[in-house]
N, C-alpha and C positions, 0 to 999 in steps of 0.2 A: 504494500500500500504506500502511496506516495505523498502523504500529507506533509512530511517534513523534507521532501526532496526538492531542492530549489528548481531544478529543471523540469520536473514532472508535475509539480503542483499546478492545478488548473483552476482558472477563475470560475468555471461553471460549477465547481464543487465548494468554493469557499463559503458561499452563503449558507449552504447546508451544514457545513462544519461549524460555522459560527452559531447558527441556530441551535445546533446540537449542544454546544458548550453552554449556551444560555439555558436550555431546557434542563440540563443535568447538573448545573453548577451547584444548586442547593443540596443535591444528593451526594455530590462527589466528596465533599469534606468528610461526611460521616462514613462513606464507603471507604475512603482512604484510611481513616482512623481505625476502622475495623480491620482493614487489611494489614495495617502495621502490627496490630496485635497478633495477627496470624503468622507474621513473617518467620519467627523462629521455628514454629511448628512446620511450616511449609519447607523451610530450608533443611530441616532435619530429615524430611521425607525424600529430598532430592539427593541423589548419590553425589558425594564429593569427588574431587579430582583423584585419579588413581595415583598411588605412590610413585615417586620418581623412578624407582628401580623396577617397576612392574613391567617395563618394556623388555626385560630380560627373558629370553626363552628358557623353558625347562630343558634339561638334557634330552637330546633326541627329538625335540619339538621343532618343527619347521614352520608351523602356522600357529599363532597365538590362540589358545583355547580350543583347538580343533580336535575332532575325533581322529582315531588312528587311521581310518580309511583315507581321510583327507591328507594326513601327513604322509602316508605311503604314496599317494598320487603325486604329491609335490616332490618327494624324494626321487621319483621316477621321471621327473621333468615334465609332468602333465598338469596343466592348470584346470583341466576339465576332469571332474571326478566321475569316472565311468565304472565304478563298482557300487553295488547296492549298499545303502546305509539304513539301519533300523532306527530312524528317528522316531522318538516316542512323544514328541510335542512340537508344536509350531508357535513361535512368538511373532505376532504382527507388531512391527515397530513403526511408530509415527512421531509426529512433532508435539501433539498435545495442544490444548487450549483451555481457556477459562470456562467454568460452568455457570457463572453468575457474576453480578456486579462486584461482589466482595472478592472475587478471585482475580479480577483483571490485573490490578497492580502487582500482587504477589506473583502471578504468572509472568508478567513482564520483567519482574526482578529476576526470576529464574532464567529467562532468555538472555538477559544482559548481565548475568552474574559476573562479578569481578571487574566491572568497568566503571563502577562508582557513579552511575547515572542517577540523579535525584528523582524522587517520585514525581516532582512537578513536571519534569521533562517526559517521564513515562506517561503521564496523563494526557500529554499532547498526542501521543500515539493511540491512547486508549479510546479515543472518541469513536473509532470504528466499532469497537466492542460495546461501548455504552449505547450506541444507536441500536444494537442488536440485543439489548437486555443483558449485556455482559457475557453473552454465551457465544462461543465459537462453534460453528456447525461441524467442525472436524471431529469432535468427540462422538457425537451420535452417528456420524457417517462411519467412523472406524468401528464402533460397537456393532453396527449392522454388517459391516464388511467382515468382521471377525466371525459373526454368527453364520454368514453366508458361506464363507470359506470352509468353516468346520463342517457345515452341512454337506457341502459339495464333496469334501474329502471322505466323509462317512458314507455318502452314496456310492463311492467307488470302492468301498470295502476297507478304507483306512480309518480305523477307529482311534484317531489321535486328536487330542484337544488342541484348540488354538487359543492362546492367551494374548492380551493386549498390553503393550508396554510403551510409554511415551518418554520423550526426551525432557519435556519441560512441564509436565503436569501429571497428576495421578490418573491412572496407575503408572508409575515410573518403570523404566526398563528393568532396574534392579529388583523392583517388587514383582514383576512378571517372572523373572528368573527364579526368585525365591519361591513364588507360588507354585511354579512347575516342579521345583525340587521337592517341596513339601508333599506334593501329590505323587512323588515317586518317579518323576521323569529325570533322565540323566543325559539324553542325547537330543539336543534341541536344534531346530532349524529356524532361522530368522527370515521373515518376509517383510520388506520395507515398503512404505507407501511413496516411493520415489523410483523412477525408472532409469535414471541416467547416472553417468559418472559425475564426479565433482566432490568437493570436500563436504559440503553440507548435505548433498543428496545421496552420498554413498559412504565416504570414509567416516564422517562423524557418527553415523549409525554404527559402524564397525567399532569405533572407539567407545561408543556408549556401552556396547556389550562387553568389551574388555574391561571397562571401568566397573560394570555391574559384577563381573566375576571377582574382581578385586574387592569391591565394596562389601559383597556378601560373604567373602571368604570361601566361595564355592569353586574357585579355580582348581582343577584337578579332580573335583567331584562331579562337575558338570561340563559338558562340551557344548559349544555353540558354533554352528556354521551358518552360512547365508546363501540364499538362492542367487542366481546370476542376475545381472542387470537386464531388465526386460523391455528396453526402449524399442526393440524391433520384434517383439513377440506378437504373433497374430492376435492374442487375447487383449493386448493393450492397444494395438493400432486399428483393429477392425471396427470398434465403436466410433473412432474418429472418421473412418472411411464412410460408414453408414450415415452418420449425422451430417457430414459435409456434403455428401451426395444429396440428401434431402434438402438442405439449406440452399444449395446451388440451384436445384430444380425449382424450388419455390420462388427464387428471385427471377429465374427465367420466365416462369408463369406470370409473375407480376409485371413483366414487360421490360426488364433490364436486359440489355444486349450483353452477350458474353464479354465483349471487349470493355464493357463498363463496370464489370464486377471484379473487385480485388479480394483475394483471400490472404489474410494475415495469420500466419502460424506464430503464436506467441509463447514465450517461455520466460522464466525468471532470468533477469540480467544478473551477472556476477562480475566481480573484478576481473579484468583481463589477466592479471597475474594468476588468479585461481583457475581460470580456464586453461592457461598454459601448463598448469600443474595438474590438470584433471586426469591425466593419464597419458601414456605413450601412444604414439600413432599405432593403433591396433592392426593396421594392415601389415606392418612390418612384423609384429609379434605373430600374427596368424600365418604369415608366409614362411616363417623360419623358426630360428631358435628362440626360446623364451629365457635364455640365460641372462644373468645380470649384465654382462657386457653389452648385449644387444639393447636391453632396456636403457642402460646408462648412456649408451651412445645416442639414442633418440632423445632421452631426457635432457642431455646437455643442450640441445636446441631450445627446449623449454626454459632451461636455466638462463640462457642468454636473453631470451624474450623477457623473462621476469626481471633480469638485471636492467634491461632497457626501460621497462615500465617503472621500476623503482627510481631510476635516474630521472625520467621524465616527470614523475610525480613530485620529486623533491624540487625540481626546477619550477614546476607550476606552483608548488606550495609557497615559493619565495615571494610571490605576489600577494599572498594572503596573510603573511606574518605567521603567528602561531595558530595552527589549525586545531580547534577544540575537538573533543569527543563528540561524535554525532550519534544520535539515537537512530537505529535502523528504522526506516519507515515501514518495514515489513516484519516487525518483531513478532507478530502473532501468526505468521504464515509459514508455509513450507515450500522451498527451503529458506533458511534465514541466513543472511549475511550481514556482517558489520565490519566496516573498514575504519580503522583508527590510524591517523597519521599526525604526529605532533612534531612539527619542524620549526625551528627557530631561525629566522632570517631578518635582515633589515629590509622590510617590505617597501620602504620608500626610496631605496637607492636606485640610481640610474642603471647600474649594472644588473640589478634584478629585473628591472623593466625590460632591458634589452635581452636578457637571457630567456625570458618567456617566449619572445618572438622566435628565437633560435630553436625552441623546443617544438614548435607547432607541427612541422612536417614529421618530426621524430615520433610524436604521438600517433599520427596516422600510420606511419610505417610499422610501429610496434604493435598497434591494434590489429593491423592486417596480418602480421606474422603470427600473432597470438591466435587469431581465428583459424589460421591454417593448421597450426600444430596442436591445438587443444582438442582433446577427445570429447569434451562436453558439447562443443559446437559441431564437431564431426558427427556425433551420434544424432543430434537434432536434424542435421541436414539429411542424413540417410533416412530417418523416420519420415521426414516431410516428403522426400522423393517417393517413398513407398506409398504413402497416403495419396499424394497428388497423382501418381501414375495410375492407380486403381480408379480414382474418381474420374479422371479424364477418360478412361476406357468406358466407364458407365454412362457419362453424360455426353460423350462424343464431342467434347470441346477442350481446347487448350486453356489451362487456367492462368490468369495473372496472379502471381503469388510472391510472397517473400517471407523470410524469417525476421521477426521483430522481437523486442524485449520489453519487459515491464518491471516495475517495482525496484528500480534503482535506488540505492541508499548510500550514505557515506559522504565524505568530503567531495566537493565537485571537481577537485584537481586530480583525483585518482581515476584512471581510465577504467570504465566498465564497458561491457558489451553493448553495442548499439546497432541499429537505431531504436529509439523509444517508440512504442506503439502509437502514442498520441501525436508525436511529431509526424509520423508517417500518415496517419489518418488526415491530418491537416493538409498534407500535400496532395491527397487523392483528387479533390475537385479540379485542381489545375492540370491533372493528367487525364481528365475526361471521365473519371469514375463517378458512378451514381449510387453504388452499393458496396458494402464491405461485409465480408464474412470473417469473423474472428474465431480461430481454432486454437484452444488452449492446449497445444500439443505437449507442453512441458509439465502438465499437472494431472494428477490422478483423480482428484475430487473437487467439488465446488466449495472449497474452504473460504475463509474470510477474504483472503487475498484475491481470489478469482471474482468473488461477488463484488468487492469494492472497486478494484482496479479495472475490471472489465465491464461488469454490469452497471457500474456507476460512472467512473471516469471516462473510459473509452466510449461507452454509449453516448455520454453527454457530448464528448468531442465530435462524434459522428453527427449528432443532431445539430450541433452548431454549424457544421460544414454542409448540412443539407443532404447527408448520405443515409440511405437505408442501411440498417444495422442488424445483423444476426450473429449471436454468439452461440457456437455449437456446444454440446454437452461434454463434460469430462466422462471418463469410463465409469468411475464411482461404483455403483452397484449393478452395472450392466451385466447380464448373465454371461456374455462372452468374456468379460474381464474376470469374473469370478472363476469361470472354467479355466481361463488362462493362468491365473495364480495357482490353481489346483494342479494344472499341468506342470508348472515349474517345481512344485513340491514333489509331485509324483516322479519326475525325472531324476530327482536326487534319491528318492526312496528306492527306485529300481536301478539306478546307475545307468541311465540311458546314455548311449554313446553320443559323442559330440556330433557325429554325422547324422544322427536321427533326431536331433533337437531342432524344432522349427524356428525360423527367423526369416523376416521379410526383407532384409537388406543385405548388400554384399559383405558387410562386416561379419555376418553369420552370428551364431549364438555367442554371447559374451562368456568369458571364462568364469568358473565357479570361484577361483582364487585370484584376487587382484594381484597383478605384477608388482614388484618392488617399486616404491616411489609413487604409486598411483594416488591421485586425489589428495595430495598433501595441501595443507593450508599455506597460503603464501607468506604468512607472517608468524606462524607458530612452529616450534620444533615438532618433529614426528613423535606421536604418542602411540602407545600400544593399540592394536586394532585386530579384531578377528578377521578371518576369511581373506587374508592378504599376506604376502611375503614381506617381512620386515627388510628394510634397506641393508641391515648389517649382514644378512645371509649371503 
């Protein structure tokens, strides 16, 4: 959500936000006071950071917290586990969200833990939740998803329970692990509500589970593995294909010519540095060796891109003086990113003013390189090609389309993936477009971010520009998506060979074990994580 993002904030929404603050101002003080009283209890339920030495692998262990079958696969040089594993429970891992007005600020404290952001700043972001009664739709969605997945697995003869564990709100990840352990389960498989590579969409979930094993003291007593990334699985992409086809045909029937319809595939923007580190170019990994040397060689390109971004960011920061901590505009959504950069310069000096001009082309070059080498963007492009190609076959027309981004947050001098969806919508009338279809290809469900950024902001921008607007559905509880998740669990239960696993893009099925260095945070040291090879191996 972009309430605090300078570039993305929209005049069309400011009056609504102002009215919302006025309507809830009398209630907010008492709500915040109540939430402060809950703070210690809430913090105690949230798992603390893992001990510094928890990254060390146990003797003979190749993947943190993994079952023996996974370790054996990695020792044999295979990132796809092609042996059956008797998983006895599944944990659905998600972001979490508040359940009422009293939960909003404590929830936001969890999301921004360790950054020292005062409650007054958190309240500026909380308006989106206040407008919705303090409730995030993601909680009910995930409870229903958990039930549907468990029912689908049971219908296939797999009588294994599915637990729900969140990163930022109860039930927390470590609570789900404890609950499964108390019920007698020892071999767990994680399913996340995010389909792509990236720190917040992949690695942070893997870190959550490693942290949970340390926090509960169950490391060694319980193993946790994770299903592969499913950005190109038919169960994830087919709902987008079906809904986009229906939306496009509807616009044709309403009289819009094909040349006047624009399809915008939208996903969460992330810092360019995080995209560069979202994973090695998987084409090279799939084509040959998965050795550390191969991955390191590809990763060195990403490191140079990141170094260039850092240099550009510091140069740009010099015109701003000291850059304060920014509250992420999307703190209640998934994935969540916060970029903090504190740089001290003499902002008024002529040298600094001149230096920013010398950085301009560098920013463009660095962003272009980042998009070429980052796996996050590569996966989205391939998913879009799969959806677009099938829709074009069905409607008999070539689509006007592009990949756009939403929900940028953080200091304006730090490069994030672009273009922004609202900026693109504003350009469409000048290109002869009369209608726009927005496809939330980067999201699994209609959580708060989708509802606010697309159904509120993007829709309002389109209306201001005189464009017909349709936003297609996310997979959420679509039966095809439920069956797809069950397929992903079943292929690990049965040890389905890589060649037999479905995928709709040239990248093929993603590996079960993330290569070394995948999805690292651009500003944080590498932390222990399940389902991935540590860099020290």
